[in-house]
C-alpha positions as CSV (number, residue, x, y, z in Angstrom):
1,M,27.2,-17.7,13.5
2,Q,23.7,-18.2,12.0
3,K,22.8,-14.6,12.8
4,K,25.9,-13.3,11.0
5,G,25.0,-15.4,7.9
6,I,21.4,-14.0,7.9
7,I,22.6,-10.5,8.2
8,I,25.0,-11.0,5.3
9,L,22.3,-12.6,3.2
10,A,19.8,-9.8,3.9
11,F,22.5,-7.2,3.0
12,L,23.2,-9.0,-0.3
13,V,19.4,-9.2,-1.2
14,V,19.0,-5.5,-0.5
15,M,22.0,-4.6,-2.6
16,G,20.8,-6.8,-5.4
17,L,17.3,-5.1,-5.4
18,N,18.9,-1.7,-5.3
19,A,21.2,-2.6,-8.3
20,Q,18.2,-4.1,-10.2
21,V,16.2,-0.8,-9.9
22,Y,19.2,1.3,-11.1
23,R,20.1,-1.2,-13.9
24,V,16.5,-1.1,-15.3
25,T,16.3,2.7,-15.0
26,E,19.6,3.2,-16.8
27,K,18.3,1.1,-19.8
28,G,15.3,3.4,-20.1
29,S,12.8,0.7,-19.3
30,G,12.4,1.5,-15.6
31,L,10.0,3.5,-13.6
32,I,8.4,5.2,-16.6
33,H,4.9,5.3,-15.1
34,L,5.4,5.1,-11.4
35,E,6.4,7.9,-9.1
36,Q,9.6,6.9,-7.4
37,H,8.4,8.3,-4.1
38,Q,4.9,9.5,-3.1
39,F,4.1,10.9,0.3
40,K,0.4,11.5,1.1
41,F,-1.7,12.9,4.0
42,D,-4.9,10.9,4.3
43,L,-7.8,13.1,5.2
44,L,-10.9,10.8,5.3
45,S,-9.2,8.3,7.6
46,P,-6.6,10.6,9.2
47,G,-3.1,9.3,8.7
48,L,0.1,9.3,6.6
49,S,0.9,7.1,3.6
50,Y,4.2,6.5,1.7
51,E,4.5,4.7,-1.6
52,I,7.8,3.8,-3.3
53,G,8.1,2.6,-6.9
54,L,10.2,-0.6,-7.2
55,F,10.0,-2.0,-10.7
56,R,8.0,-1.2,-13.7
57,N,4.3,-1.1,-12.6
58,Q,5.1,-2.4,-9.1
59,S,5.3,-0.5,-5.8
60,V,5.2,-0.9,-2.1
61,S,3.1,1.3,0.1
62,S,2.6,1.7,3.8
63,S,0.2,3.8,5.8
64,L,-0.6,4.5,9.4
65,G,-4.0,5.9,10.2
66,L,-7.5,5.2,11.6
67,A,-9.2,2.1,10.4
68,T,-12.0,-0.4,11.2
69,A,-11.6,-4.2,11.1
70,T,-14.6,-6.3,10.9
71,Y,-14.7,-10.1,10.7
72,Q,-16.8,-13.0,12.0
73,E,-15.9,-12.3,15.7
74,G,-16.8,-8.6,15.7
75,Y,-15.1,-5.3,15.0
76,A,-12.2,-3.2,16.1
77,F,-11.6,0.6,15.5
78,G,-8.3,2.3,16.0
79,L,-4.9,3.1,14.7
80,A,-3.8,0.5,12.1
81,M,-0.8,0.0,9.8
82,N,-1.6,-1.0,6.3
83,N,1.1,-2.4,3.9
84,R,0.6,-3.2,0.2
85,Y,2.7,-4.7,-2.6
86,R,0.9,-3.3,-5.7
87,Y,0.9,-4.3,-9.3
88,Y,-0.6,-1.6,-11.6
89,H,-2.1,-3.3,-14.6
90,N,-3.6,-0.5,-16.8
91,F,-1.0,2.2,-17.2
92,L,-0.5,1.7,-21.0
93,R,-4.3,1.5,-21.6
94,R,-4.8,4.8,-19.7
95,E,-2.1,6.4,-21.8
96,R,-3.6,5.2,-25.1
97,L,-6.9,6.7,-24.0
98,G,-5.2,10.0,-23.2
99,K,-5.7,9.7,-19.4
100,T,-3.1,10.7,-16.9
101,V,-0.9,8.2,-15.0
102,S,0.7,11.0,-12.9
103,G,0.7,10.2,-9.1
104,N,0.3,6.5,-9.8
105,S,-3.2,7.0,-11.2
106,G,-4.2,3.5,-12.2
107,N,-5.9,0.2,-11.2
108,Y,-4.0,-2.4,-9.2
109,V,-4.0,-5.8,-7.6
110,A,-2.1,-6.0,-4.3
111,A,-1.0,-8.4,-1.6
112,A,-2.4,-6.7,1.6
113,Q,-1.4,-6.7,5.2
114,A,-3.0,-4.7,8.0
115,I,-2.1,-4.7,11.7
116,F,-4.5,-3.4,14.4
117,F,-2.7,-2.7,17.6
118,S,-4.4,-3.3,21.0
119,Q,-2.8,-0.3,22.6
120,L,-4.0,2.1,19.9
121,R,-7.6,0.9,19.7
122,F,-10.6,3.2,20.5
123,A,-13.5,0.8,20.3
124,T,-14.3,-2.9,20.0
125,D,-17.1,-5.5,20.7
126,I,-14.7,-8.4,20.8
127,E,-14.0,-10.2,24.1
128,P,-11.4,-10.2,25.7
129,D,-10.6,-6.6,25.2
130,D,-6.7,-7.0,25.1
131,F,-5.8,-8.5,21.7
132,N,-3.9,-7.7,18.5
133,L,-5.3,-8.4,15.0
134,G,-3.6,-8.9,11.7
135,F,-5.1,-9.1,8.2
136,Y,-3.4,-11.0,5.3
137,G,-5.1,-11.1,1.9
138,M,-5.6,-9.7,-1.6
139,V,-7.2,-6.5,-2.7
140,Y,-8.2,-4.9,-6.0
141,G,-7.8,-1.1,-5.9
142,I,-8.3,2.1,-8.0
143,Q,-6.1,5.1,-7.3
144,R,-6.4,8.5,-8.9
145,T,-4.2,11.5,-8.2
146,Y,-5.6,14.8,-9.6
147,E,-3.7,17.8,-10.9
148,N,-4.3,19.8,-7.7
149,G,-2.7,17.0,-5.6
150,F,-5.8,15.4,-4.2
151,N,-5.8,11.6,-4.2
152,L,-8.6,9.1,-4.1
153,N,-7.9,5.4,-3.4
154,V,-10.6,2.8,-3.2
155,E,-9.9,-0.9,-2.6
156,I,-11.9,-4.1,-1.9
157,G,-10.7,-7.6,-1.1
158,G,-10.8,-10.4,1.4
159,G,-8.5,-12.5,3.5
160,Y,-7.6,-14.0,6.8
161,Y,-7.8,-12.2,10.1
162,R,-5.3,-13.6,12.5
163,G,-6.1,-12.9,16.2
164,D,-3.5,-12.7,19.0
165,G,-5.7,-13.3,22.0
166,V,-9.0,-13.8,20.1
167,P,-10.1,-16.4,17.5
168,S,-9.0,-16.0,13.9
169,G,-11.3,-15.9,11.0
170,Y,-12.0,-14.8,7.4
171,G,-13.5,-11.4,6.4
172,P,-13.6,-8.6,3.8
173,L,-11.4,-5.6,3.5
174,I,-12.8,-2.4,2.1
175,G,-10.7,0.7,2.1
176,I,-11.6,4.3,1.0
177,N,-9.0,7.0,1.4
178,F,-9.1,10.6,0.3
179,G,-5.9,12.6,0.7
180,W,-3.4,15.0,-0.6
181,V,-0.1,14.1,-2.2
182,A,2.6,16.3,-0.5
183,I,5.3,16.0,-3.1
184,K,5.7,17.2,-6.7
185,R,4.3,14.7,-9.1
186,K,5.6,13.7,-12.6
187,S,4.4,15.5,-15.7
188,R,0.9,14.5,-16.8
189,K,2.5,13.4,-20.1
190,P,4.7,10.3,-20.0
191,T,8.3,10.5,-21.0
192,F,10.4,7.7,-22.3
193,D,14.2,7.6,-22.1
């Protein structure tokens, strides 16, 4: 019975969020600045990224690609999944200065999560060798998408590394991604409904 209640509650929450996005957009105060969907091929750290605009200046992004984790116990290098809940804080300022916001070009603060899988790791100096590692923290990032589709994303932050099979600890997170946005971007000039 509890499982049925949880499923119904999850369904209602998803439907409520979906209705919120459409209601805000219909009033003309919705996703003016954000791309509704942005799919990107990461070239510097080979992988794929997807970002979806939720509300005004807020998005969720997820990527799967090569990454390095380093914290007080050592380092791990391999395939990682990175998730972010981003809040872009300078879209209006960029517009006032005549700069583009196309392709979600802006600065953001984000809640960050990264998962490093033991089965997909290439190198580590942490003992024992069979472990999973998760990162939970905050980052500050800068993302720029240029007219030709190339994208640069740099972020720095810190947080808690939780080890499954190894000790947990605190450490930094530094991310640099260079890629290409594979979908058509909005016009460089903002439009307001």
